[in-house]
C-alpha positions as CSV (number, residue, x, y, z in Angstrom):
1,M,-12.0,-33.1,17.5
2,T,-8.2,-33.0,17.5
3,R,-8.1,-33.6,13.7
4,V,-10.4,-30.8,13.1
5,I,-8.2,-28.4,14.9
6,L,-4.8,-29.7,13.7
7,L,-5.7,-29.7,10.0
8,P,-6.0,-25.9,9.7
9,I,-2.8,-25.4,11.7
10,L,-1.0,-27.8,9.4
11,L,-2.3,-26.1,6.3
12,L,-1.2,-22.7,7.6
13,T,2.2,-24.0,8.4
14,L,2.6,-25.5,4.9
15,Q,1.4,-22.3,3.3
16,S,3.9,-20.2,5.3
17,A,6.7,-22.6,4.3
18,V,5.9,-22.4,0.6
19,A,5.5,-18.6,0.8
20,D,9.0,-18.3,2.4
21,Q,10.5,-20.4,-0.4
22,T,9.0,-18.2,-3.1
23,A,9.6,-14.8,-1.5
24,P,12.5,-12.9,-3.0
25,S,15.7,-12.6,-0.9
26,G,17.3,-9.3,0.1
27,A,19.9,-9.9,-2.5
28,D,17.3,-10.4,-5.2
29,L,15.4,-7.3,-4.2
30,T,18.6,-5.3,-4.1
31,Q,19.5,-6.4,-7.6
32,Q,16.0,-5.7,-9.0
33,H,15.4,-2.4,-7.3
34,C,18.7,-0.8,-6.4
35,T,21.8,-1.9,-8.3
36,R,20.1,-2.0,-11.6
37,C,20.1,1.8,-11.4
38,H,23.5,2.6,-9.8
39,G,25.5,-0.6,-9.4
40,D,27.4,-1.8,-6.3
41,E,30.0,0.9,-6.5
42,V,27.8,3.4,-4.5
43,Y,28.0,1.1,-1.5
44,M,31.8,0.8,-1.6
45,R,33.1,4.3,-2.3
46,D,35.1,6.0,0.4
47,N,32.9,9.1,0.5
48,R,29.6,7.3,0.7
49,K,26.7,9.1,2.3
50,V,25.5,6.3,4.5
51,K,27.5,6.2,7.7
52,T,25.0,4.7,10.2
53,L,22.3,2.0,10.3
54,E,19.7,4.7,10.7
55,S,20.9,6.6,7.6
56,L,20.9,3.3,5.7
57,K,17.2,2.8,6.7
58,Q,16.4,6.4,5.8
59,Q,18.1,6.0,2.4
60,A,16.3,2.7,1.6
61,Y,12.9,3.9,2.6
62,G,13.5,7.2,0.7
63,C,14.5,5.3,-2.4
64,N,11.4,3.1,-2.2
65,S,9.3,6.3,-2.1
66,M,11.2,8.3,-4.7
67,T,11.4,5.5,-7.3
68,G,7.8,4.5,-6.8
69,A,8.8,0.9,-6.2
70,N,6.1,0.6,-3.6
71,L,7.8,-2.3,-1.9
72,F,6.3,-3.7,1.3
73,E,8.0,-2.7,4.5
74,E,9.3,-6.3,4.9
75,D,10.9,-6.1,1.5
76,V,12.6,-2.8,2.3
77,E,13.9,-4.4,5.5
78,K,15.3,-7.3,3.5
79,I,17.2,-4.9,1.3
80,I,18.5,-3.1,4.4
81,N,19.6,-6.3,6.0
82,H,21.3,-7.5,2.8
83,L,23.1,-4.2,2.2
84,N,24.2,-4.1,5.8
85,A,25.5,-7.7,5.8
86,E,27.2,-7.3,2.4
87,F,28.6,-3.8,2.5
88,Y,28.1,-1.7,5.6
89,H,28.5,-4.0,8.6
90,F,26.8,-1.7,11.1
91,E,26.0,-3.2,14.5
92,R,22.3,-3.8,15.2
């Protein structure tokens, strides 16, 4: 009986591990959907529009909508986390 229960759990665990390895990172997603249009300079300029974590989130979700990228929420969150870690350094 234990084998019957453990096998599906093991398969789900392995499937999740494989999916995590093949999922694009926040850096990959940023390169593919953000910096290909406007480069990194927009994040580093002195007069940048994004001044809070909330405005970073609004900008990222707005860009996803305006560009028609149709990214999943988890992918937009990866982009937000990457941009925050790399450029903005807002406290969470």
